[in-house]
N, C-alpha and C positions, 0 to 999 in steps of 0.2 A: 453834832453838826446838823443844822436844819437842812431839809431837802430844798433843792432849787425850785423856784416857781415853775409850773408845768410848761409855760410858754418858753422860758429860757432853756429848759431841758430839751424841749422839742426842737428848738432852733439849733441847739448843740448837736443833736443826733442827725438832723437833716444836713448840717454843715459837714458832717463826716460822711456824707453821701449814703446815709441809711435810707432805704425806701420808706414810703408811707406805711407799708405793712410792718416792716421791722420797727419803725418808730412807734406805731400803735401798740404792738406787742410788748416792746420794751417798757413803755410808759405804763401799760396795764400791769405788767409784772412788777414794776417798781411801786405799785400801789397808789398811783395817782387816781383821783376820782375820774370815772369814765366821762362824766359831764365836762370836766375841765379838759380832758384829752381830746374829745370830739370838738370842743370849741377852739382849742389851740391849733388843731390840724384842719379845722373847717370841714369836718366829715359830715356828709349827709346821711339821712336814715338809710337810704338804699346802699350807699357805700359801706356803712357800718354793718349792715346785714350781710353783705357779700364778704367783707373782710372777716367778720366773726365766723362765718361758715368755713371759709377757706383756711383760716388760721386755727380753727377749733378753739377759739378764744375762751369759750365757756369752760373748756376742759384744762385750761392753763393755770387757773388758780381757784382756790376755795373762796367762799364768801368772806373769810377773814383776811384774805390776801396772800395766803401761803401758796407757793408754787406747787402744783400737783405733779408728782413723779409719774414717769411713764411705765412703771413696773406693772406687768400684767396682773399680778396678785392684788393690786390696789384698785382694780376696775372690774366691775360686774357689768351686766348688760345695760343697766340704767342707773347705776350707783357708783360712786367713786370715793375712795378713802383718802383722807388727809392725815398723814402721820403726825403732824404737829398739833392738829386739833383733836386727834384720836377719835374721829367720827366720820361717818359716811354721809355723803351728800347726793341727792338725786340729780338727774339731768336738769330738771326744772329749777331746783335751787341754784345750781351753778349758772344757769342762763338768765336768772331773774334780773340781775343788774343790766345785762346787755339788752334784754327785751324791753325793760323799762326805758332805757336810753333811746332805743329805736322808736318807741312810741312817743317819747318826749320830742324827739327830732321831727317826727312826722307831724305832730301837732303844731310845732313851730313853723314848719314848712307850709302848712295849710293856712296859717294865720299871717296876714301881711305884716303885722307888727310883732307877732310872736309873743308868747308869755314872758314874763320877766325871768331873767336868769336866776338859778338857785343861789 
């Protein structure tokens, strides 16, 4: 079964009275591209930065999209283990997608017309 378009899934979650935070986290964990999620929810760079910090978004999934478990043995001071990938990821690697999206949104907010969507 094909996944629903991100806009439809976001509307479905919001119709169930999920908060923007819950909707962002759910869509992120469901492996929707972050660019599509921020567009569907109309999230600004500032809001994404705040939500990412409050939700520990970078620590919720590995770069391959697998949900990271909260077991203490799977986390070191600056590295986190994904059992499905069977590898460690640094904080920087886990935050790359989010930081790139924040930078993209900032650039778009500075430009009156904004760069074309990916």
